[in-house]
C-alpha positions in Angstrom: 30.3 24.7 18.6 27.9 25.1 21.5 25.2 22.9 19.8 27.8 20.1 19.3 29.0 20.2 22.8 25.4 20.2 24.1 24.5 17.3 21.8 27.5 15.3 23.1 26.6 16.1 26.7 23.1 15.0 26.0 24.2 11.8 24.4 26.6 11.0 27.3 23.7 11.6 29.7 21.5 9.1 27.8 24.4 6.6 27.7 24.9 7.0 31.4 21.1 6.7 31.9 21.3 3.1 30.7 24.9 2.2 31.6 24.9 3.0 35.4 21.8 1.1 36.4 22.9 -1.8 34.2 26.3 -2.0 35.9 24.6 -2.0 39.3 22.3 -4.8 38.4 25.2 -6.7 36.9 26.9 -6.6 40.3 23.9 -8.2 41.9 23.7 -10.8 39.2 27.3 -11.7 39.8 27.5 -12.0 43.5 24.0 -12.5 44.8 22.4 -10.8 47.8 24.7 -12.1 50.6 27.9 -10.4 49.2 26.1 -7.4 47.7 27.4 -4.9 50.1 31.1 -5.9 49.7 30.6 -6.0 45.9 29.0 -2.6 45.7 31.7 -1.0 47.9 34.5 -2.6 45.8 32.8 -1.5 42.6 32.4 2.1 43.9 36.1 2.2 45.0 37.3 1.0 41.6 35.3 3.6 39.7 36.5 6.4 42.0 40.1 5.3 41.8 39.8 5.1 38.0 38.3 8.7 37.9 41.2 9.9 40.1 44.2 8.1 38.5 42.9 7.6 34.9 43.5 11.1 33.6 47.0 11.2 35.0 47.8 7.9 33.4 46.2 8.9 30.2 48.4 12.1 30.1 51.5 10.1 30.9 50.7 7.6 28.1 49.9 10.3 25.5 53.2 12.1 26.3 55.1 8.8 26.2 53.7 6.8 23.3 51.5 9.2 21.4 47.8 9.6 20.9 47.2 7.0 18.2 48.9 4.3 20.2 46.8 5.3 23.2 43.6 4.6 21.1 44.9 1.2 20.1 45.9 0.4 23.7 42.4 1.4 24.9 40.8 -0.8 22.3 43.0 -3.7 23.3 41.9 -3.4 27.0 38.4 -4.5 25.9 39.6 -7.9 24.8 40.2 -9.4 28.3 36.7 -8.4 29.7 35.0 -9.7 26.5 36.7 -13.1 26.9 35.7 -13.2 30.6 32.1 -12.3 29.7 32.1 -15.0 27.0 33.1 -17.8 29.4 31.3 -16.5 32.5 28.5 -18.5 34.0 26.6 -16.8 36.8 26.5 -18.6 40.1 23.4 -16.7 41.1 20.3 -16.6 38.9 17.6 -14.2 39.7 14.1 -15.5 39.9 11.5 -14.4 37.5 9.9 -12.3 40.2 13.2 -10.5 40.9 13.7 -9.8 37.2 10.2 -8.4 36.8 10.7 -6.2 39.9 14.0 -4.8 38.5 12.5 -4.0 35.2 9.4 -2.5 36.5 10.9 -0.2 39.2 12.7 2.1 36.8 9.5 2.5 34.7 7.5 3.3 37.7 10.1 5.9 39.0 10.1 7.6 35.5 6.2 7.7 35.5 6.2 9.3 38.9 8.9 11.8 38.0 7.2 12.9 34.8 3.7 13.0 36.3 4.8 15.0 39.3 4.8 18.7 38.7 7.5 19.6 41.2 9.9 16.9 40.1 9.3 17.7 36.4 10.0 21.4 37.2 13.2 20.5 39.0 14.4 18.4 36.1 13.7 21.2 33.7 15.5 23.7 35.9 18.5 21.3 36.1 18.5 20.9 32.3 18.5 24.6 31.8 21.2 25.2 34.3 23.3 22.6 32.6 22.9 24.2 29.2 23.6 27.7 30.6 26.8 26.3 32.2 27.8 24.7 28.9 27.0 28.0 27.1 29.1 30.1 29.5 31.9 27.5 29.5 32.3 27.4 25.7 31.2 30.9 24.9 28.1 31.7 23.0 
């Protein structure tokens, strides 16, 4: 049980490792530099509202229409954004230099983090604390 939960937590961490920066870069691609502050603020508010209200709505939907229908409803909510992404044409196109800088910065940060002894130690301690928390939470 514990191994499965730890594997799922690790998988979610790896997904978020790619997903969160991608979302942030996508905001820049959609609005450009001049509206970036407003777009980041709006994006942050939307994410936090979804985190606060989402579980309550999910519980209400599960109690009302059932679990299977909730999964179908959730799958259906992806149709609208997929249509928008299919027809969307960005108004702001990043230059080759901006794209190169965006792709090289995360690699440079990862190199620094893994080569630096104190940072690597902190990452190891954080991972061990997380595993210990999971083990105590789910009993091992």
